[in-house]
C-alpha positions in Angstrom: -127.1 -215.5 -106.5 -124.7 -215.1 -109.5 -124.6 -212.8 -112.4 -123.5 -209.5 -113.9 -125.8 -206.5 -113.3 -125.2 -203.2 -115.2 -127.7 -200.5 -114.5 -128.5 -196.8 -114.3 -130.6 -197.2 -111.1 -132.5 -200.4 -111.0 -135.1 -200.8 -108.2 -137.4 -203.6 -107.3 -140.4 -202.2 -109.1 -138.4 -201.9 -112.4 -136.5 -205.2 -112.1 -139.5 -207.5 -112.6 -137.9 -210.0 -110.2 -139.2 -211.5 -107.0 -140.0 -209.2 -104.0 -138.0 -211.5 -101.8 -134.8 -211.0 -103.7 -135.2 -207.2 -104.2 -136.0 -206.6 -100.7 -132.4 -207.5 -100.3 -131.0 -206.0 -103.5 -131.7 -202.8 -105.4 -129.4 -202.3 -108.3 -125.5 -201.9 -109.0 -101.6 -205.7 -102.8 -100.9 -204.3 -99.5 -97.8 -202.1 -99.7 -94.5 -203.6 -98.7 -90.8 -202.8 -99.1 -87.5 -204.5 -98.4 -86.5 -201.8 -95.8 -89.9 -201.8 -94.0 -90.0 -201.2 -90.2 -92.4 -202.7 -87.7 -93.6 -200.2 -85.0 -95.6 -201.2 -82.0 -98.6 -199.3 -80.7 -99.2 -198.0 -78.1 -95.5 -198.5 -77.2 -93.9 -195.2 -76.7 -96.3 -193.2 -78.8 -98.5 -190.7 -77.1 -101.3 -190.9 -79.7 -102.4 -192.9 -82.7 -101.9 -189.8 -84.8 -98.2 -189.7 -83.8 -97.9 -193.4 -84.7 -99.3 -192.9 -88.1 -97.1 -189.9 -88.7 -94.0 -191.9 -87.9 -94.7 -194.7 -90.4 -92.9 -194.7 -93.8 -94.1 -196.5 -96.9 -94.2 -200.2 -96.4 -94.0 -200.1 -92.6 -96.2 -202.2 -90.3 -97.9 -200.6 -87.3 -98.5 -203.5 -84.9 -101.4 -202.9 -82.5 -101.4 -204.5 -79.1 -104.7 -206.0 -77.9 -106.9 -203.8 -75.8 -109.9 -201.4 -75.7 -108.8 -198.1 -77.1 -111.5 -195.6 -76.1 -109.5 -192.5 -74.9 -109.3 -189.4 -77.2 -105.7 -190.1 -78.2 -106.7 -193.2 -80.0 -109.1 -191.6 -82.5 -109.6 -188.6 -84.9 -106.5 -189.6 -87.0 -106.0 -187.8 -90.3 -103.6 -189.3 -92.7 -102.5 -188.2 -96.2 -99.0 -189.6 -96.2 -97.5 -192.9 -97.4 -99.3 -196.3 -97.4 -98.4 -198.9 -94.8 -100.0 -201.7 -92.9 -102.0 -201.5 -89.6 -102.1 -204.9 -88.1 -103.4 -206.3 -84.8 -101.4 -208.8 -82.9 -104.4 -210.6 -81.4 -107.3 -210.2 -83.9 -110.4 -208.0 -84.1 -112.2 -209.4 -81.1 -109.3 -208.5 -78.8 -108.4 -205.1 -80.5 -111.2 -202.6 -80.3 -111.0 -198.9 -81.2 -114.1 -197.2 -79.7 -114.9 -193.7 -80.9 -116.9 -193.0 -77.8 -119.7 -191.4 -80.0 -117.6 -188.2 -80.0 -115.3 -188.7 -83.0 -114.1 -190.8 -85.9 -111.3 -193.4 -86.0 -109.4 -192.6 -89.2 -109.7 -190.3 -92.2 -107.5 -191.0 -95.3 -106.9 -188.5 -98.1 -105.0 -189.6 -101.3 -103.3 -192.5 -99.6 -101.9 -195.5 -101.6 -102.0 -196.6 -105.2 -103.2 -199.8 -107.1 -99.8 -201.4 -106.5 -99.3 -200.0 -102.9 -102.5 -200.1 -100.9 -103.0 -199.0 -97.3 -103.6 -202.2 -95.4 -105.7 -202.6 -92.2 -106.3 -206.0 -90.7 -107.8 -207.5 -87.5 -109.4 -204.5 -85.8 -112.9 -203.7 -84.4 -114.0 -200.1 -85.1 -117.1 -199.0 -83.2 -118.9 -196.1 -81.5 -119.0 -193.6 -84.3 -122.0 -191.4 -84.4 -121.3 -188.7 -86.9 -118.7 -185.9 -87.0 -118.3 -182.6 -89.0 -115.0 -183.9 -90.5 -116.0 -187.5 -91.4 -118.9 -189.5 -92.8 -117.9 -192.8 -91.2 -115.7 -194.3 -88.6 -113.2 -195.0 -91.4 -113.5 -192.3 -94.1 -111.4 -192.4 -97.2 -111.0 -189.9 -100.1 -109.2 -191.0 -103.3 -107.4 -193.8 -101.4 -106.5 -197.4 -102.1 -107.4 -199.7 -99.3 -107.0 -203.4 -98.4 -109.1 -204.5 -95.4 -109.1 -208.0 -93.9 -110.7 -209.6 -90.9 -112.2 -206.3 -89.7 -115.3 -205.7 -87.6 -117.4 -202.5 -88.0 -120.2 -202.5 -85.5 -122.6 -200.2 -83.6 -121.7 -197.1 -85.6 -125.0 -195.4 -85.0 -127.0 -192.2 -84.8 -127.6 -190.9 -88.4 -127.5 -189.2 -90.8 -123.8 -190.2 -91.0 -122.9 -193.2 -88.9 -121.4 -195.5 -91.3 -118.7 -198.1 -90.8 -116.8 -197.3 -93.9 -117.1 -194.5 -96.5 -115.0 -194.2 -99.6 -115.1 -191.4 -102.3 -112.9 -192.2 -105.3 -110.1 -194.7 -105.0 -110.4 -198.5 -104.7 -111.5 -200.8 -101.9 -110.5 -204.5 -101.4 -112.3 -205.9 -98.4 -112.1 -209.6 -97.3 -113.5 -211.7 -94.5 -114.9 -208.7 -92.6 -118.1 -208.1 -90.6 -120.4 -205.1 -90.7 -123.2 -205.1 -88.2 -125.6 -202.7 -86.5 -124.5 -199.6 -88.4 -126.9 -196.9 -89.5 -127.0 -194.9 -92.8 -125.3 -197.8 -94.6 -122.6 -200.0 -93.2 -120.5 -199.4 -96.3 -120.8 -196.6 -98.9 -118.7 -196.1 -102.0 -118.9 -193.2 -104.4 -117.1 -192.9 -107.8 -114.8 -195.7 -106.9 -114.0 -199.4 -107.5 -114.4 -202.3 -105.1 -113.9 -206.0 -104.5 -115.7 -207.3 -101.4 -115.3 -211.0 -100.6 -116.2 -213.4 -97.8 -117.9 -210.7 -95.6 -121.0 -210.5 -93.5 -123.5 -207.7 -93.3 -126.0 -208.1 -90.5 -128.7 -205.8 -89.0 -127.6 -202.6 -90.7 -130.2 -200.1 -91.8 -130.8 -196.7 -93.3 -133.6 -194.2 -93.9 -132.4 -194.1 -97.5 -131.4 -196.9 -100.0 -129.1 -199.8 -99.4 -129.3 -200.7 -95.7 -125.9 -202.6 -95.8 -124.1 -201.4 -99.0 -124.7 -198.2 -100.9 -122.8 -197.9 -104.2 -122.9 -194.8 -106.4 -121.2 -194.6 -109.8 -118.9 -197.3 -108.7 -117.9 -200.6 -110.3 -116.7 -203.9 -108.9 -117.4 -207.4 -107.5 -119.2 -208.7 -104.4 -118.5 -212.4 -103.9 -119.3 -215.0 -101.3 -120.9 -212.5 -98.8 -123.9 -212.9 -96.6 -126.6 -210.3 -96.0 -129.0 -210.8 -93.1 -131.5 -208.6 -91.4 -130.6 -205.4 -93.2 -133.2 -202.6 -93.9 -133.6 -199.8 -96.4 -136.2 -198.0 -98.4 -135.1 -199.5 -101.8 -132.6 -202.3 -101.4 -132.7 -203.6 -97.9 -129.2 -205.1 -98.4 -127.6 -203.5 -101.5 -128.3 -200.5 -103.7 -126.2 -199.8 -106.8 -127.0 -196.5 -108.5 -125.4 -195.7 -111.9 -122.8 -198.4 -111.7 -122.0 -202.0 -112.6 -121.4 -205.0 -110.4 -120.5 -208.7 -110.6 -122.5 -210.5 -107.9 -121.5 -214.0 -107.1 -122.5 -216.6 -104.5 -124.4 -214.3 -102.2 -126.8 -215.2 -99.4 -129.8 -212.9 -98.7 -132.0 -213.6 -95.6 -134.5 -211.5 -93.8 -133.6 -208.2 -95.5 -136.4 -205.6 -95.8 -137.2 -202.9 -98.3 -139.7 -200.6 -96.6 -141.0 -199.3 -100.0 -142.9 -202.5 -100.4 
């Protein structure tokens, strides 16, 4: 599917398009410096919070492979400089599990258009809602660049999202969102560019089983949406925003309002 869609809140009934399509769709540079330091985690750090606090703008936090399920590896709150979090072995070998008792990372006012917070090659799972966060990765007025990430099995609504962003800007490439509840990805009052990513078997009791966009503008390109479920927009809902949608695949998504 390719085209530009600008809308107030377009739903299947108002679109006049095929039921098959609108069961899937209801319409809407990483920082670096010359003096950057690479720090290894866990290394000598006692917690992930300590590791984040130690990083300066442009640094790289290199994550060793492993399953990180203990309390010291989650509930990180960061409002400092933007840097890069990078796994040494890839997402399948580097898993942060929230153990259904916390969130992974909360960002507040981090980064800028020319100096984004970069996160690459991690799996984030096991988020089930928390008083301080709406998702396993929760951002407020932050500028993010995500690549080769996996967000999966973040369940137990009402807030069990993989990624939530309010304000700011998201660039997400070559990532996987699967088996998340209450939207795999939600963006409010922000901007986005999502490319080469897969959204599989996510669902919500609201609108936009995989992606929920509110008063946000951006591009979704070369992504696949399979088996997602929502009331309006089994795969995507765009409410009061604009979107360029290009080369997307929709298969087996369900809008329960039909």
